[in-house]
ChimeraX commands (.cxc) that place a marker at each C-alpha (Angstrom):
marker #1 position 0.00,0.00,0.00 radius 0.5
marker #1 position 1.31,3.45,-0.92 radius 0.5
marker #1 position 0.97,6.54,1.24 radius 0.5
marker #1 position -1.72,7.89,-1.12 radius 0.5
marker #1 position -4.05,4.87,-1.11 radius 0.5
marker #1 position -7.20,5.89,0.69 radius 0.5
marker #1 position -5.61,9.08,2.05 radius 0.5
marker #1 position -7.42,12.39,2.11 radius 0.5
marker #1 position -5.97,15.46,0.41 radius 0.5
marker #1 position -5.54,17.04,3.85 radius 0.5
marker #1 position -3.49,14.10,5.09 radius 0.5
marker #1 position -1.30,14.18,1.97 radius 0.5
marker #1 position -0.69,17.94,2.28 radius 0.5
marker #1 position 0.30,17.41,5.91 radius 0.5
marker #1 position 2.60,14.46,5.07 radius 0.5
marker #1 position 4.28,16.34,2.23 radius 0.5
marker #1 position 4.83,19.41,4.41 radius 0.5
marker #1 position 6.33,17.24,7.17 radius 0.5
marker #1 position 8.52,15.35,4.68 radius 0.5
marker #1 position 9.78,18.66,3.27 radius 0.5
marker #1 position 10.38,20.25,6.70 radius 0.5
marker #1 position 12.37,17.25,7.93 radius 0.5
marker #1 position 14.40,17.06,4.70 radius 0.5
marker #1 position 15.25,20.78,4.82 radius 0.5
marker #1 position 16.08,20.56,8.55 radius 0.5
marker #1 position 18.56,17.76,7.84 radius 0.5
marker #1 position 20.00,19.45,4.76 radius 0.5
marker #1 position 20.68,22.84,6.39 radius 0.5
marker #1 position 21.77,21.50,9.79 radius 0.5
marker #1 position 25.45,21.36,8.71 radius 0.5
marker #1 position 25.17,25.12,8.07 radius 0.5
marker #1 position 23.91,25.64,11.62 radius 0.5
marker #1 position 20.33,26.33,10.51 radius 0.5
marker #1 position 16.86,24.92,11.02 radius 0.5
marker #1 position 14.09,24.81,8.44 radius 0.5
marker #1 position 12.36,27.82,10.05 radius 0.5
marker #1 position 15.60,29.82,10.10 radius 0.5
marker #1 position 16.20,28.93,6.47 radius 0.5
marker #1 position 12.66,30.06,5.58 radius 0.5
marker #1 position 13.28,33.42,7.24 radius 0.5
marker #1 position 16.75,33.84,5.70 radius 0.5
marker #1 position 15.54,32.79,2.25 radius 0.5
marker #1 position 12.67,35.28,2.37 radius 0.5
marker #1 position 15.05,38.02,3.56 radius 0.5
marker #1 position 17.46,37.12,0.77 radius 0.5
marker #1 position 14.77,37.45,-1.88 radius 0.5
marker #1 position 13.29,40.63,-0.43 radius 0.5
marker #1 position 16.75,42.16,-0.02 radius 0.5
marker #1 position 17.57,41.47,-3.67 radius 0.5
marker #1 position 14.60,43.63,-4.63 radius 0.5
marker #1 position 15.81,46.42,-2.32 radius 0.5
marker #1 position 13.43,45.80,0.56 radius 0.5
marker #1 position 14.26,45.97,4.26 radius 0.5
marker #1 position 11.15,44.27,5.60 radius 0.5
marker #1 position 9.78,44.66,9.08 radius 0.5
marker #1 position 9.36,41.57,11.21 radius 0.5
marker #1 position 5.59,41.82,10.51 radius 0.5
marker #1 position 6.16,41.91,6.73 radius 0.5
marker #1 position 8.47,38.92,7.01 radius 0.5
marker #1 position 5.84,37.05,9.04 radius 0.5
marker #1 position 3.26,37.78,6.35 radius 0.5
marker #1 position 5.63,36.63,3.60 radius 0.5
marker #1 position 6.73,33.40,5.29 radius 0.5
marker #1 position 3.43,32.45,6.95 radius 0.5
marker #1 position 5.20,32.25,10.31 radius 0.5
marker #1 position 3.68,33.78,13.43 radius 0.5
marker #1 position 5.03,37.30,14.17 radius 0.5
marker #1 position 6.22,36.30,17.65 radius 0.5
marker #1 position 8.11,33.33,16.17 radius 0.5
marker #1 position 9.69,35.60,13.52 radius 0.5
marker #1 position 10.83,37.91,16.31 radius 0.5
marker #1 position 12.44,35.02,18.20 radius 0.5
marker #1 position 14.07,33.66,15.03 radius 0.5
marker #1 position 15.36,37.12,14.09 radius 0.5
marker #1 position 16.92,37.63,17.53 radius 0.5
marker #1 position 18.62,34.21,17.35 radius 0.5
marker #1 position 19.87,34.89,13.82 radius 0.5
marker #1 position 21.10,38.32,14.91 radius 0.5
marker #1 position 23.02,36.65,17.74 radius 0.5
marker #1 position 24.58,34.28,15.20 radius 0.5
marker #1 position 25.70,37.25,13.10 radius 0.5
marker #1 position 23.44,36.42,10.14 radius 0.5
marker #1 position 20.76,39.12,10.46 radius 0.5
marker #1 position 20.85,42.82,11.34 radius 0.5
marker #1 position 17.83,44.27,13.16 radius 0.5
marker #1 position 17.40,48.05,13.08 radius 0.5
marker #1 position 14.60,50.38,14.11 radius 0.5
marker #1 position 12.30,51.37,11.27 radius 0.5
marker #1 position 12.65,55.14,10.84 radius 0.5
marker #1 position 8.97,55.35,9.87 radius 0.5
marker #1 position 7.73,53.34,12.87 radius 0.5
marker #1 position 9.93,53.28,15.99 radius 0.5
marker #1 position 8.04,50.23,17.31 radius 0.5
marker #1 position 8.96,48.16,14.24 radius 0.5
marker #1 position 12.25,46.44,13.49 radius 0.5
marker #1 position 13.61,46.22,9.96 radius 0.5
marker #1 position 15.61,43.14,9.05 radius 0.5
marker #1 position 18.46,42.59,6.61 radius 0.5
marker #1 position 21.10,39.97,6.03 radius 0.5
marker #1 position 24.66,40.62,7.12 radius 0.5
marker #1 position 27.52,39.71,4.79 radius 0.5
marker #1 position 27.88,36.41,6.66 radius 0.5
marker #1 position 24.10,35.94,6.42 radius 0.5
marker #1 position 24.19,36.37,2.64 radius 0.5
marker #1 position 27.01,33.84,2.34 radius 0.5
marker #1 position 25.31,31.21,4.54 radius 0.5
marker #1 position 21.95,31.80,2.88 radius 0.5
marker #1 position 23.47,31.40,-0.58 radius 0.5
marker #1 position 24.95,28.05,0.44 radius 0.5
marker #1 position 21.65,26.97,2.02 radius 0.5
marker #1 position 19.69,27.93,-1.11 radius 0.5
marker #1 position 21.99,25.74,-3.22 radius 0.5
marker #1 position 21.44,22.80,-0.86 radius 0.5
marker #1 position 17.67,23.26,-0.76 radius 0.5
marker #1 position 17.46,23.64,-4.55 radius 0.5
marker #1 position 19.09,20.20,-4.80 radius 0.5
marker #1 position 16.39,18.83,-2.51 radius 0.5
marker #1 position 13.71,20.48,-4.61 radius 0.5
marker #1 position 15.19,18.91,-7.75 radius 0.5
marker #1 position 14.86,15.48,-6.13 radius 0.5
marker #1 position 11.35,16.15,-4.82 radius 0.5
marker #1 position 10.04,17.35,-8.19 radius 0.5
marker #1 position 11.82,14.79,-10.38 radius 0.5
marker #1 position 8.73,12.50,-10.45 radius 0.5
marker #1 position 6.75,15.43,-11.91 radius 0.5
marker #1 position 9.34,16.04,-14.63 radius 0.5
marker #1 position 11.61,18.47,-12.78 radius 0.5
marker #1 position 11.34,22.06,-11.66 radius 0.5
marker #1 position 10.61,23.46,-15.13 radius 0.5
marker #1 position 8.09,20.87,-16.31 radius 0.5
marker #1 position 4.49,21.77,-17.20 radius 0.5
marker #1 position 3.30,19.32,-14.56 radius 0.5
marker #1 position 5.35,21.07,-11.86 radius 0.5
marker #1 position 4.09,24.49,-13.01 radius 0.5
marker #1 position 0.50,23.21,-12.69 radius 0.5
marker #1 position 1.30,21.73,-9.27 radius 0.5
marker #1 position 2.70,25.11,-8.15 radius 0.5
marker #1 position -0.45,26.87,-9.43 radius 0.5
marker #1 position -2.63,24.38,-7.53 radius 0.5
marker #1 position -0.63,24.92,-4.34 radius 0.5
marker #1 position -0.93,28.71,-4.75 radius 0.5
marker #1 position -4.71,28.33,-5.14 radius 0.5
marker #1 position -4.87,26.32,-1.92 radius 0.5
marker #1 position -2.69,28.84,-0.09 radius 0.5
marker #1 position -5.09,31.61,-1.13 radius 0.5
marker #1 position -8.14,29.72,0.19 radius 0.5
marker #1 position -9.39,31.17,3.51 radius 0.5
marker #1 position -9.16,28.83,6.49 radius 0.5
marker #1 position -10.68,30.93,9.24 radius 0.5
marker #1 position -13.13,28.98,11.38 radius 0.5
marker #1 position -16.77,29.72,10.68 radius 0.5
marker #1 position -18.43,32.40,12.78 radius 0.5
marker #1 position -21.48,31.65,14.92 radius 0.5
marker #1 position -23.74,32.81,12.05 radius 0.5
marker #1 position -22.18,30.50,9.45 radius 0.5
marker #1 position -22.61,26.84,8.79 radius 0.5
marker #1 position -19.36,24.87,8.54 radius 0.5
marker #1 position -18.58,23.92,4.94 radius 0.5
marker link #1:1,2 radius 0.2
marker link #1:2,3 radius 0.2
marker link #1:3,4 radius 0.2
marker link #1:4,5 radius 0.2
marker link #1:5,6 radius 0.2
marker link #1:6,7 radius 0.2
marker link #1:7,8 radius 0.2
marker link #1:8,9 radius 0.2
marker link #1:9,10 radius 0.2
marker link #1:10,11 radius 0.2
marker link #1:11,12 radius 0.2
marker link #1:12,13 radius 0.2
marker link #1:13,14 radius 0.2
marker link #1:14,15 radius 0.2
marker link #1:15,16 radius 0.2
marker link #1:16,17 radius 0.2
marker link #1:17,18 radius 0.2
marker link #1:18,19 radius 0.2
marker link #1:19,20 radius 0.2
marker link #1:20,21 radius 0.2
marker link #1:21,22 radius 0.2
marker link #1:22,23 radius 0.2
marker link #1:23,24 radius 0.2
marker link #1:24,25 radius 0.2
marker link #1:25,26 radius 0.2
marker link #1:26,27 radius 0.2
marker link #1:27,28 radius 0.2
marker link #1:28,29 radius 0.2
marker link #1:29,30 radius 0.2
marker link #1:30,31 radius 0.2
marker link #1:31,32 radius 0.2
marker link #1:32,33 radius 0.2
marker link #1:33,34 radius 0.2
marker link #1:34,35 radius 0.2
marker link #1:35,36 radius 0.2
marker link #1:36,37 radius 0.2
marker link #1:37,38 radius 0.2
marker link #1:38,39 radius 0.2
marker link #1:39,40 radius 0.2
marker link #1:40,41 radius 0.2
marker link #1:41,42 radius 0.2
marker link #1:42,43 radius 0.2
marker link #1:43,44 radius 0.2
marker link #1:44,45 radius 0.2
marker link #1:45,46 radius 0.2
marker link #1:46,47 radius 0.2
marker link #1:47,48 radius 0.2
marker link #1:48,49 radius 0.2
marker link #1:49,50 radius 0.2
marker link #1:50,51 radius 0.2
marker link #1:51,52 radius 0.2
marker link #1:52,53 radius 0.2
marker link #1:53,54 radius 0.2
marker link #1:54,55 radius 0.2
marker link #1:55,56 radius 0.2
marker link #1:56,57 radius 0.2
marker link #1:57,58 radius 0.2
marker link #1:58,59 radius 0.2
marker link #1:59,60 radius 0.2
marker link #1:60,61 radius 0.2
marker link #1:61,62 radius 0.2
marker link #1:62,63 radius 0.2
marker link #1:63,64 radius 0.2
marker link #1:64,65 radius 0.2
marker link #1:65,66 radius 0.2
marker link #1:66,67 radius 0.2
marker link #1:67,68 radius 0.2
marker link #1:68,69 radius 0.2
marker link #1:69,70 radius 0.2
marker link #1:70,71 radius 0.2
marker link #1:71,72 radius 0.2
marker link #1:72,73 radius 0.2
marker link #1:73,74 radius 0.2
marker link #1:74,75 radius 0.2
marker link #1:75,76 radius 0.2
marker link #1:76,77 radius 0.2
marker link #1:77,78 radius 0.2
marker link #1:78,79 radius 0.2
marker link #1:79,80 radius 0.2
marker link #1:80,81 radius 0.2
marker link #1:81,82 radius 0.2
marker link #1:82,83 radius 0.2
marker link #1:83,84 radius 0.2
marker link #1:84,85 radius 0.2
marker link #1:85,86 radius 0.2
marker link #1:86,87 radius 0.2
marker link #1:87,88 radius 0.2
marker link #1:88,89 radius 0.2
marker link #1:89,90 radius 0.2
marker link #1:90,91 radius 0.2
marker link #1:91,92 radius 0.2
marker link #1:92,93 radius 0.2
marker link #1:93,94 radius 0.2
marker link #1:94,95 radius 0.2
marker link #1:95,96 radius 0.2
marker link #1:96,97 radius 0.2
marker link #1:97,98 radius 0.2
marker link #1:98,99 radius 0.2
marker link #1:99,100 radius 0.2
marker link #1:100,101 radius 0.2
marker link #1:101,102 radius 0.2
marker link #1:102,103 radius 0.2
marker link #1:103,104 radius 0.2
marker link #1:104,105 radius 0.2
marker link #1:105,106 radius 0.2
marker link #1:106,107 radius 0.2
marker link #1:107,108 radius 0.2
marker link #1:108,109 radius 0.2
marker link #1:109,110 radius 0.2
marker link #1:110,111 radius 0.2
marker link #1:111,112 radius 0.2
marker link #1:112,113 radius 0.2
marker link #1:113,114 radius 0.2
marker link #1:114,115 radius 0.2
marker link #1:115,116 radius 0.2
marker link #1:116,117 radius 0.2
marker link #1:117,118 radius 0.2
marker link #1:118,119 radius 0.2
marker link #1:119,120 radius 0.2
marker link #1:120,121 radius 0.2
marker link #1:121,122 radius 0.2
marker link #1:122,123 radius 0.2
marker link #1:123,124 radius 0.2
marker link #1:124,125 radius 0.2
marker link #1:125,126 radius 0.2
marker link #1:126,127 radius 0.2
marker link #1:127,128 radius 0.2
marker link #1:128,129 radius 0.2
marker link #1:129,130 radius 0.2
marker link #1:130,131 radius 0.2
marker link #1:131,132 radius 0.2
marker link #1:132,133 radius 0.2
marker link #1:133,134 radius 0.2
marker link #1:134,135 radius 0.2
marker link #1:135,136 radius 0.2
marker link #1:136,137 radius 0.2
marker link #1:137,138 radius 0.2
marker link #1:138,139 radius 0.2
marker link #1:139,140 radius 0.2
marker link #1:140,141 radius 0.2
marker link #1:141,142 radius 0.2
marker link #1:142,143 radius 0.2
marker link #1:143,144 radius 0.2
marker link #1:144,145 radius 0.2
marker link #1:145,146 radius 0.2
marker link #1:146,147 radius 0.2
marker link #1:147,148 radius 0.2
marker link #1:148,149 radius 0.2
marker link #1:149,150 radius 0.2
marker link #1:150,151 radius 0.2
marker link #1:151,152 radius 0.2
marker link #1:152,153 radius 0.2
marker link #1:153,154 radius 0.2
marker link #1:154,155 radius 0.2
marker link #1:155,156 radius 0.2
marker link #1:156,157 radius 0.2
marker link #1:157,158 radius 0.2
view
């Protein structure tokens, strides 16, 4: 019996997300990172390349991580010399984040490692550039855009 036989879509999404998280954790561990740290660094890397210095809130929105968790991750990464946290001149309560030189170097290495994992994960769909993978990515984006808030007292559960 395969993992998919009789499984619900929800179970398969959960299993794939766990498989990916564990694989990334193992792959980036030699660089001194966890999956969550990599997610934060990778998002910062991409945002920094487009000239952004995101706030912790913006980074939470981009990564899907809870703002409090982003704050804790950012402090730990700052302590490791990978992230710089500075006050936002437009909002003194907010912290802007950027990668340090060391952070850019470590993140670049981590991205290379994770891209290799992604190549292996997507090989059964024809690789990262295949039409099947593009459709899969579109389907995942559709699911990510679907609201998941619990129904209010006035609504029937769907």
